N, C-alpha and C positions, 0 to 999 in steps of 0.2 A: 066602536065604529067598524063596520065591515069594509072589505076591500072595494065593493061597489060604491059605497058612500064616499070612500077616499077618491075614487076616480071621478065621481061627480063633482067633488070640490075642486079637483084639479082642472076640469075642463069647462065647467059652466060659468066661470068667472066669479063664483062666490068664494068666501074665505080669503085667505092671504094670497092665493094664486101661486104659492111656492110648491114645487114638486121635489121629490127626492133627488139628491145630487147624484150625478153619474159622470161619465167621462167627458160629457159636453157641457157641464154646468160648473160654476165656481164652487170652491170649498165653502164649508159652513162659516169660517172666519171672514171670508170675502163677502159672503152673502149678508152677514150681520152688519157690515159697514154700509150696505145699501138699504137704508131704512127710511130715508126722507126724500121728499120732493121728486123731481123729474127722474133722477137716477133709479129710484125704486120702481116707479111706474114703467120706465123703459125696460128694466130687467123683468118685471112681471109680464110685460107684453111678449118678449122673446120666449120666456118660459112657457107661457100659455099657448102661443102659436106653435112652438115645437111639439108640445104635448098633444094638441088637437090634430096636428098633421100626422103624428105617429099613430094616434088612435084611429084616424080615418084610414090610414094605410093598412092597419091590422084588420080592420073590419071589412075591407074590400077584397074581392077575389083578384082583381087587378086594378092598377092605378088609373083613375080617371082624373086628369088634371083639371077638368072644368068643374069638379065638385070640391076641389081643395081651395075654397075661397073663405074669406073671413070678413066680418063687418068692418066698415070704415072706422068706427069708434069701438074700442080703443086701439085696435090693432094697427091700422094704417096711420091714424092720426098720431099715435105715440112714436112711431118710427119717424114720421116726417118732422115732428117737433124736435126729436133728438138730433136728427141730421141738420135741421135748420139752425138749431142752437149752436151746434158745433161750428158750422161754417161762419155764422155771424160772429161768434166769439173769436175765430181766427182772423176775420177781417178787422175787428176792433183791436185785436192784439197787434196786428201788423201796422195798422194806421197809427197806433199809439207809440210803438217802438221805432218805426221808420217813417216819420212824417215826410211828405213830399218837399222837395227843394223849391223855394220860391226865387226865381231869377229876377234880374232887373226888369222893370217895365219896358215893353216894346216901344221903339221910337217910330211913330207913325210917319215921320218925314224921311225915313231912310228905308230903302228896299233891301231886305235880307239877301245875303249872298246865295243862300240855298233855300229854296222854297219847296216844301214837301207837304203832301196831304196827310191826313191822319193815317196811322200805321195800317189800319184795316182796309185802306184804299190803295196801298202800295201796288197791289197786283194790277189794278185798273190804270194806275199812273204808269206802270211799266209797259202796258200795252200801247200807250201813246208814244213809246220810244222804239217802235218797230219800223222806223224809217228805212233801215238797210234792207228790209224785206219788200219794200215798195218797188215793184218792177219798173224799169225804164224801157219803154216800147220804142223800137226803131222806127215804126211807122209814124210816130209822133215826133220824129227828129231827135230821139234820145231823151225826150222829156218824160216825166212821170204822168201816169194817167190821172192821178189825184194827188193832192197835197199830203205831206206826211201826217199832218194833224188830222185830216179827214180819214186817212188810212188807219190811224190809231183808234179813232172813234168807231170805225167799221169793225176793227178787231174786237173791241169791247162788245159790240152787238153780237158778233159771231160766237164769242166765248159764252156770254150769258145765255144766248139762245141754245147752245149745245147743252149747257147745264140744265136748262129748263125742259129740254126734250128727252133727256136720259130716262126719267121715270116712265115715260110712255114707250120707250124702246125696250126696257127691261121689265117685263110683266111676270117674271117668275115668282115663285113662292119661297125661294131660298131666304134664309135669315142669317146665314153665316157665310163669310167670304170663301171658305173652303168648298162650299156647295156650288158656287159659280165663280171659278177662278178668273174667267175672262173679265167679267164686270168688276170683280175686285181689283184686277190689274188696271182697268180703266179708272176706277176711283182713286187708286194710289197714284197713278200718273197725274191725275188732276190736282191732287193735293200737293205733290212735289212741284208741279208746274206753277201753282200759285205762289209757292215759296221762291222758286227761281226767278219768276218774272217780277216778284217784289224786290228781290235783290238787284235785278237789272234796273229798277226804277231809281235806286240810290247808288248807281255805279260810280258816281264821283266820290262816294264815301267808302266803297268796298276796296279792300286791299288786293284786288285782282285786276289784271289788265282788262280794259273794256272789251276788246275783241274776244278774249278767252271767256269772259263772263257771258257774252252774248251767245257763244257756241254752247256753253254748259247749260244755258237756260232751256234749250230744246233737247240736248243730249241726255241730261240726267233724268228727266221724266220718262224717256223711252227705256233707258236702262233699268230704272226702278220698276216699271211696268213689266218688263221681261223677267226680272228676278222674282217679282211677286207671283206672276203666272206660273213660273216653273216650280216654285216652292209649293204653292197651293195645289198644283196638279199632282205633285208627288205625294202630298198628304191626303189627297182625296180618297184614294182606295182604302187606306187604313181607317180614315174617318168614317166612311160609309160602312165598313165592316163593324166597327165598334157601335155605330148608331143602330144597325140592324140587330146586333146581338143584344143591346140594351132594350130595344123595342120588344123583342120576343121574350125577354126576361120579364118585362112588366106585363105584357099581354101574351101569355102562352097560347099557342094555337090550339083550337078545340079539336 
């Protein structure tokens, strides 16, 4: 069999789909163990995908990422099946070894001392506790313009509205935080604020003084945004230099 025939067997999906071992592939003894079921198919997928990608790069004058595509079957399907099987197995393992604790049934005739929503709604529950920020107007005789509960609902509307409008404000084509440090800092401050406002919602359970926790709720997001912006700003110059160097290496100027 000639070398061309060997290359055809390696790349067209026929035969065993096994290529010669190199620095990126397992040894022969490891490969021999992978002869049955999903593990073998998964291994053949990665081997064939790597070989086809290598052949396409060698045949091209420069790399066109839009032509480096593979069919959904078996390439993408085998990868997805392997990943899904792994995570499903982990979930089954954890559920079998660490079953959830079943407490006593709730008494419908007694109101719990602490009432909290589900954990993923802690941030919204924390916004309902922004009563200290509700201003008291002297023109109203020192009374508040609206009730604290209404003020908290309005805070939820403002926060959700800001999150919804951010994609319309940032219309750049950047895909990495280092390319747009400002918006990356805004995103980081939003994530930190969701955590700190969630901690404020359970201030009666937190081992911090309530007034200190209230101050940190707004101070920590600002500090985190400042640090994020400063770090990404300093990384931007080196990142753009490496990006341009890689671009001209793959697409040499004519």
